[in-house]
C-alpha positions in Angstrom: 6.1 29.8 4.6 5.0 33.3 3.7 1.7 34.6 5.5 1.9 34.6 9.4 1.9 31.8 11.9 -2.1 31.9 12.3 -2.7 32.1 8.4 0.0 30.7 6.7 0.2 30.8 2.7 2.1 28.8 -0.1 1.5 28.1 -3.2 0.4 24.7 -2.9 -0.7 22.6 0.0 -0.1 19.0 0.1 -2.2 17.1 2.5 -0.7 14.1 3.8 3.0 13.2 4.1 2.5 9.3 2.9 3.9 7.2 0.0 2.9 9.8 -2.5 2.3 13.1 -0.5 6.0 12.9 0.1 6.7 13.0 -3.2 4.4 15.5 -4.3 5.9 17.9 -2.2 9.6 17.3 -3.1 8.7 17.2 -6.5 6.9 20.6 -6.0 9.5 22.2 -4.5 12.3 21.8 -7.0 10.6 24.2 -9.1 10.9 27.0 -6.3 7.2 26.6 -5.8 6.4 27.5 -2.1 4.6 24.2 -0.8 3.4 23.3 2.6 3.0 19.7 3.4 0.9 18.6 6.3 0.9 15.3 8.1 -1.1 14.1 10.7 1.3 11.8 12.9 4.8 12.5 13.9 7.9 12.8 12.4 9.8 9.3 11.5 12.4 9.4 14.4 11.3 6.1 16.1 14.0 3.3 15.4 11.5 0.2 14.7 10.1 1.7 11.8 13.9 1.8 10.1 15.1 -1.7 10.9 12.8 -3.8 8.9 12.0 -6.5 11.1 10.6 -3.8 13.3 7.7 -3.4 10.8 5.7 -6.1 13.0 5.5 -3.8 16.1 4.2 -1.2 14.1 1.1 -2.8 12.8 -1.0 -1.9 15.9 1.4 1.2 17.4 -1.0 3.6 18.9 1.2 6.6 17.8 2.3 6.2 14.4 -0.8 3.9 13.3 -4.6 5.0 12.5 -5.4 1.6 13.4 -8.7 1.3 12.0 -11.1 -1.5 12.2 -13.3 -2.5 9.2 -16.9 -3.4 9.8 -18.2 -6.6 10.6 -19.6 -8.6 7.3 -21.2 -11.9 6.3 -18.5 -12.7 3.9 -15.5 -13.3 6.3 -17.8 -14.6 8.9 -18.7 -11.1 10.4 -15.5 -10.5 11.5 -14.3 -6.9 11.8 -10.9 -6.7 10.5 -7.8 -4.2 11.6 -6.9 -2.0 8.9 -3.2 -0.2 9.7 -2.3 2.9 8.2 0.3 5.0 8.5 0.3 8.0 10.9 3.4 9.3 10.7 5.8 10.6 7.8 6.0 8.5 5.1 2.8 7.2 6.0 2.2 3.5 5.5 5.4 3.2 3.9 6.9 4.0 7.1 5.3 0.5 8.3 4.4 -1.7 5.3 6.3 -5.0 4.3 8.6 -3.0 2.1 7.9 -5.3 -0.4 8.2 -3.4 -3.9 6.1 -4.7 -7.0 4.9 -2.4 -9.7 1.9 -4.9 -10.8 1.5 -6.3 -14.3 1.4 -3.9 -17.6 -2.1 -5.0 -18.3 -3.2 -3.1 -15.3 -2.3 0.3 -16.5 -3.5 -0.5 -20.1 -7.2 -1.1 -18.7 -7.0 1.8 -17.1 -6.0 3.7 -20.2 -9.2 1.6 -22.0 -11.5 2.7 -19.1 -10.6 6.3 -20.3 -7.8 7.1 -18.0 -5.9 8.8 -20.4 -2.3 9.0 -20.2 -1.9 5.8 -17.6 -1.2 3.1 -19.9 1.8 1.1 -19.2 4.2 2.8 -21.6 2.8 5.8 -20.1 3.4 5.4 -16.6 6.8 3.1 -17.0 8.9 6.4 -17.3 7.9 7.6 -13.8 8.6 4.4 -12.1 12.3 4.3 -13.6 12.4 8.0 -12.6 12.1 7.4 -8.7 13.9 4.2 -8.8 17.7 3.5 -7.8 18.3 -0.5 -8.7 21.6 -2.1 -9.3 20.4 -5.3 -11.7 17.6 -5.9 -14.1 17.0 -4.6 -17.8 17.6 -1.4 -18.6 14.5 -0.9 -20.4 12.7 -1.6 -17.4 14.3 -0.7 -14.2 15.5 3.1 -13.1 19.0 3.6 -11.9 19.3 7.4 -11.0 16.0 7.6 -8.8 16.2 8.2 -4.8 14.4 5.5 -4.1 16.3 2.0 -3.3 15.1 -1.5 -4.2 17.0 -4.0 -3.5 17.4 -7.5 -3.4 17.4 -9.7 -0.1 20.7 -9.9 1.1 20.3 -13.0 3.0 18.3 -15.7 1.9 17.4 -18.8 3.9 17.3 -22.3 2.5 13.7 -22.1 2.8 13.0 -19.3 0.2 14.9 -21.3 -2.2 13.1 -24.8 -2.1 9.9 -23.0 -2.2 11.1 -21.6 -5.6 12.3 -24.6 -6.9 9.0 -26.3 -5.9 7.1 -23.7 -7.5 9.0 -24.5 -10.9 8.6 -27.8 -10.3 4.5 -27.7 -10.1 4.9 -26.1 -13.5 5.1 -22.0 -12.5 8.1 -20.5 -14.5 10.4 -18.3 -12.9 11.0 -14.8 -13.5 14.2 -13.2 -12.5 12.3 -9.8 -11.9 8.9 -9.7 -11.2 9.4 -5.7 -12.0 10.9 -6.3 -15.7 9.8 -8.1 -18.5 8.2 -11.0 -17.2 5.8 -10.3 -14.2 4.4 -13.7 -14.3 5.8 -16.8 -12.5 7.8 -17.4 -9.3 10.7 -15.0 -8.6 12.4 -13.5 -5.3 11.4 -10.7 -3.6 12.6 -6.8 -3.8 12.5 -4.4 -1.5 12.5 -0.8 -0.8 15.3 -0.8 1.4 18.6 1.2 1.3 21.0 -1.0 2.7 20.0 -2.3 6.3 17.4 0.4 6.5 13.8 0.6 5.5 13.9 3.1 2.5 10.1 4.9 2.8 9.2 8.1 0.8 9.9 10.4 3.9 13.0 9.1 3.6 13.7 8.7 0.0 12.2 12.0 -1.3 11.1 14.0 1.8 14.7 13.9 3.9 16.8 15.5 0.7 14.5 18.3 0.0 13.9 19.4 4.0 16.7 22.0 3.4 14.7 23.8 0.9 13.6 26.5 2.7 10.2 26.5 0.0 9.2 23.7 1.3 7.3 23.4 4.8 6.7 20.7 6.4 4.2 20.3 9.6 3.8 17.0 11.7 0.8 16.9 13.9 -1.4 18.8 11.8 -5.0 16.9 11.2 -6.9 18.1 8.0 -10.6 19.5 9.3 -11.6 20.7 6.2 -10.8 21.9 2.6 -11.6 25.8 2.3 -13.3 27.2 -0.6 -13.8 30.4 -2.3 -17.0 29.1 -4.4 -16.0 26.4 -5.9 -12.4 26.7 -5.7 -10.5 25.1 -3.0 -8.5 27.9 -1.7 -6.8 26.3 1.5 -6.9 23.7 4.2 -8.1 24.0 8.0 -6.1 21.7 10.3 -5.5 21.4 13.9 -2.1 22.8 15.2 -1.4 22.1 19.0 -4.6 22.5 20.2 -5.3 25.4 17.8 -7.2 25.8 14.7 -5.1 27.2 12.0 -6.3 27.8 8.0 -3.8 27.5 5.5 -4.0 29.7 2.5 -3.1 28.1 -1.1 -2.4 30.5 -3.6 -2.6 27.8 -6.3 -3.9 24.6 -5.5 -4.5 21.9 -3.0 -3.3 18.4 -3.1 -4.9 15.7 -1.2 -2.6 12.8 -0.1 -4.5 11.2 2.5 -4.9 7.6 1.0 -7.6 5.4 0.1 -9.3 5.9 3.8 -8.6 9.2 4.6 -9.1 10.9 1.3 -12.5 10.2 0.4 -13.2 11.1 4.3 -11.6 14.6 3.8 -13.7 15.2 0.8 -16.7 14.7 2.6 -15.5 17.0 5.7 -15.4 19.3 3.0 -18.7 19.1 1.4 -17.4 17.3 -1.9 -19.0 13.6 -1.9 -22.6 12.2 -2.3 -24.9 15.2 -1.5 -27.4 13.3 0.6 -24.6 11.7 3.0 -22.7 15.1 3.4 -26.2 16.5 4.3 -26.4 13.5 6.8 -23.6 14.0 8.6 -23.8 17.7 9.0 -22.0 19.1 6.3 -23.1 21.9 3.8 -22.7 20.2 0.1 -20.0 22.3 -2.3 -20.5 20.0 -5.1 -22.2 16.4 -5.5 -20.0 14.0 -6.4 -21.5 10.4 -5.9 -18.1 8.8 -6.2 -16.2 9.5 -3.5 -16.0 6.9 -0.7 -17.2 4.3 -3.6 -15.2 1.6 -5.7 -13.3 0.6 -2.1 -11.3 -2.4 -3.4 -8.5 -4.7 -1.2 -6.4 -7.5 -1.3 -7.7 -10.2 0.8 -5.4 -13.6 2.2 -5.5 -16.8 3.2 -2.6 -17.8 5.3 -1.2 -21.4 4.8 1.1 -22.1 7.7 3.7 -25.2 7.7 5.4 -26.5 10.4 9.3 -27.4 9.2 12.2 -30.0 9.7 15.6 -30.1 8.9 15.4 -26.0 7.9 16.2 -22.9 9.8 13.5 -20.3 9.8 12.6 -16.8 10.9 10.9 -18.5 13.6 14.9 -19.5 15.3 16.2 -16.3 14.3 14.5 -13.9 16.2 14.9 -15.5 19.5 17.3 -16.5 22.1 20.8 -16.8 21.5 20.9 -16.9 17.8 18.7 -13.2 17.6 22.0 -11.7 19.3 23.7 -13.3 16.2 21.3 -11.8 13.5 21.6 -8.5 15.2 25.2 -8.2 14.8 24.9 -9.2 11.5 22.4 -6.2 11.0 24.8 -3.6 13.0 27.9 -5.1 11.3 27.2 -5.9 7.7 23.7 -4.7 7.0 22.3 -8.6 6.4 20.6 -11.3 8.2 16.8 -11.9 9.4 16.7 -8.3 10.6 16.8 -7.2 7.0 14.0 -9.3 5.9 10.2 -7.3 5.1 7.1 -9.2 5.0 7.9 -12.1 2.3 10.9 -13.1 0.3 9.3 -15.1 -3.1 6.3 -14.5 -4.9 4.3 -16.8 -7.4 2.0 -15.1 -10.2 -0.1 -17.1 -11.8 -3.3 -17.3 -13.7 -6.7 -19.3 -12.2 -9.5 -17.9 -14.3 -9.4 -19.0 -17.9 -9.3 -16.2 -20.8 -7.1 -14.1 -18.5 -4.2 -11.8 -20.3 -2.5 -11.4 -16.7 -2.5 -13.3 -13.1 -5.1 -12.8 -10.9 -3.5 -14.7 -7.9 -0.3 -14.0 -5.5 1.4 -16.4 -3.6 3.8 -14.4 -0.6 6.2 -17.6 0.8 7.8 -16.4 4.0 10.2 -18.6 5.6 8.6 -18.0 9.4 5.1 -18.4 10.8 2.7 -16.6 13.0 1.6 -17.5 16.8 -2.1 -17.0 15.9 -3.1 -16.0 19.7 -0.6 -13.7 20.2 -0.7 -10.9 17.3 2.7 -10.6 15.5 4.8 -13.2 17.6 6.9 -15.8 15.5 5.7 -19.4 16.8 9.0 -21.3 18.7 8.9 -24.3 16.1 10.3 -23.9 13.1 7.5 -22.9 10.2 6.8 -21.1 6.6 3.7 -19.2 5.6 2.3 -19.2 2.1 -0.4 -16.0 1.8 -2.6 -16.6 -1.3 -4.0 -13.6 -2.2 -7.2 -13.0 -5.2 -4.7 -9.9 -6.7 -7.7 -8.8 -9.1 -10.5 -9.2 -7.0 -14.2 -7.9 -8.1 -15.7 -7.2 -4.5 -16.2 -3.3 -4.2 -16.9 -1.6 -0.8 -17.1 1.6 0.5 -15.7 4.2 3.2 -18.0 6.8 5.1 -17.0 9.6 6.9 -20.0 9.2 9.9 -18.7 12.7 11.6 -17.8 15.9 10.7 -15.0 15.5 13.3 -11.9 14.1 11.5 -10.9 12.2 14.6 -14.1 10.4 14.4 -12.9 7.0 11.9 -14.9 6.7 8.8 -16.8 3.6 8.3 -14.9 1.2 6.2 -17.2 -1.6 4.5 -14.9 -3.9 2.1 -17.9 -6.0 1.1 -15.1 -8.7 0.9 -15.8 -12.1 -0.9 -19.5 -10.3 -2.3 -18.0 -11.3 -5.8 -18.0 -15.2 -5.5 -14.6 -15.2 -8.1 -12.6 -13.9 -5.5 -13.5 -17.1 -3.1 -13.2 -19.2 -6.6 -9.9 -17.7 -7.1 -8.7 -18.3 -3.2 -9.6 -21.7 -3.5 -7.6 -22.4 -6.8 -5.0 -20.7 -4.9 -4.9 -22.6 -1.8 -4.6 -25.8 -4.1 -1.9 -24.2 -5.9 -0.1 -23.9 -3.3 -0.5 -27.1 -1.3 0.7 -28.4 -4.7 3.4 -26.3 -4.4 4.4 -27.6 -1.0 4.1 -31.6 -2.0 6.9 -31.2 -4.7 10.3 -33.2 -4.3 12.1 -29.6 -3.5 10.5 -28.8 -0.7 8.2 -31.7 0.8 10.9 -33.2 2.7 11.0 -30.1 5.0 7.1 -30.3 5.8 6.4 -31.7 8.9 2.6 -30.8 8.2 0.3 -27.9 7.7 -1.0 -26.7 10.9 -3.5 -23.7 9.1 -5.8 -25.2 7.8 -4.7 -28.4 8.5 -4.8 -31.1 5.9 -8.2 -32.7 6.8 -9.6 -29.4 5.2 -9.7 -30.8 1.6 -13.4 -30.1 -0.1 -14.7 -26.6 -1.3 -17.1 -26.7 1.8 -14.5 -26.7 4.1 -12.0 -24.2 2.3 -14.0 -22.0 2.1 -15.3 -22.0 5.8 -11.6 -21.6 6.2 -11.4 -18.7 4.0 -14.7 -16.6 5.3 -12.9 -17.3 8.6 -9.1 -16.8 8.5 -8.5 -15.0 5.6 -6.7 -11.1 6.5 -6.4 -8.4 4.6 -3.0 -7.5 3.1 -3.6 -3.9 3.7 -3.7 -2.7 -0.1 -7.0 -0.3 -0.2 -7.5 1.5 -3.1 -10.0 3.1 -5.2 -12.1 5.2 -3.0 -11.3 8.7 -5.3 -11.6 6.8 -8.5 -9.9 8.2 -11.4 -12.4 8.4 -15.0 -14.3 10.9 -17.2 -17.9 9.0 -15.9 -20.4 10.4 -13.7 -19.5 8.2 -10.8 -15.0 9.3 -11.2 -14.0 11.7 -8.7 -11.0 12.6 -10.3 -10.0 13.3 -14.1 -6.7 11.6 -15.8 -5.0 14.5 -14.6 -6.4 13.7 -10.9 -8.4 17.0 -10.8 -11.8 16.8 -8.7 -14.4 16.6 -11.2 -16.9 19.9 -10.0 -14.3 21.8 -8.3 -11.0 23.9 -9.2 -7.8 24.1 -7.5 -7.9 20.6 -5.9 -6.6 17.2 -6.8 -6.1 14.1 -5.4 -3.0 12.1 -5.8 -2.8 9.1 -4.2 -3.7 5.3 -4.0 -7.3 6.4 -3.8 -7.4 7.3 -7.8 -6.8 3.5 -9.0 -9.9 2.6 -10.7 -8.9 -1.1 -10.6 -6.2 -2.6 -7.8 -2.9 -3.5 -9.1 -1.7 -6.8 -9.0 0.5 -7.0 -6.2 1.6 -4.6 -3.4 0.6 -1.1 -4.0 3.1 1.2 -2.2 5.5 1.2 -5.7 2.1 2.0 -7.9 1.5 4.9 -5.1 4.9 5.9 -5.7 4.5 6.1 -9.7 1.3 8.0 -9.1 2.9 10.5 -6.6 5.7 11.0 -9.5 2.8 11.1 -12.2 0.7 13.5 -10.6 3.8 15.6 -9.3 5.2 16.2 -13.3 1.4 17.1 -14.4 0.6 19.8 -11.4 4.3 21.2 -12.8 3.1 21.3 -15.9 0.1 22.7 -15.7 1.7 25.3 -13.2 4.0 26.6 -15.9 1.1 27.2 -18.2 
């Protein structure tokens, strides 16, 4: 970087080295631009980041995780939920369950219909393909030459095969590829994994780019605020080793902090609902009411079953079998240590008149001890996570202090829209119908959660309110659009100011159908392409 250590300068400053930020920084540096990438967390050297099965140890890790909490809410029995977000190179792509799901084409066509020109399914497909290195699938849909490895499971337990067959017996069609021409139905999971290791954005995009002298990366660099010259973003103030540093941006500041940190940083910089910005002691730069609004997340009800006659992950990750699995992972890159969060998924439509799924059921050939976070049960088990993937509930994320170390207030307003509970209950019944099919029924001893005694709507509603949990997919808090409540335009430029963009999951107008990491990487690819295009003009 040019400038001196106290006042570094770059053409572009990227705030946040997460799923999108690593993509943006790497792509911008390809053109010779001087790029400074700031990450609040440390480098991604910890072994548990890279071993797929290590993800459970990261969900409450005090160093690589922001460890946010939502506010207690009536829709979920006045509970507060843990919101893990990655605070490390790679962001949440370094701690997540590694599922690679693009969503449904109707998601992106819906964005375009909402005024987000250039974001239809046809528009975004090239950017999915650009990042992807995939063996198998249809050439029309899948990328072959990208840097992000997308793999099938190398080891599939018989319980997963049973579940896939049972779903078909229950009337769910089979799809060979949820990321291809048939995203609806039951199919096997794909992962962002490179042989035996997790393939985060940091490893796929950033690591190969760091040899470039025009790309600077600072870790443990917490952004305090965006600096403005009038209404133009001119740099970023951030913490570095106990000192406050002001870096200058000659062209643009690009915020890639994710759905929690991006709206918080905008508000701390004077961009957001004017009354709220003033209330936390920050001078208003631009009154932008939508900053922090439109929060959307996926909430799941977990059904658990005791298993007989089959091996589950519960047995494979303890005792002598664990030693065998470690050897398989080290020698062959196979076995239970390569597993992500789910080995198969169902996508189905629960509400009439829909053109795309509103339900996802994620199957895992293992079950967790509800009294001990992250620990598998001793007895063999399996789990189905029932998730309303197109929720109507909307929440907010609002800064509570000018201090960036203070966590913002997270109010998802779960189940505030009755449609979300309706889809969840229908999904529970579909999951039970699947587990009653001949292909898997003889492996079921009993349903341990919620238990077969919970049958009517009242009992299942109570179960959903008291036991659902987030699956960590917050989006939408810096919504893209052209209306007065939108935060960024379709080129991801923040309305009302110059030289400032947001490029991450927070720009989604509506959440995608399924896990959100692959769409966020696509947003990084498309955002970087637009920035490079504008820089050439």
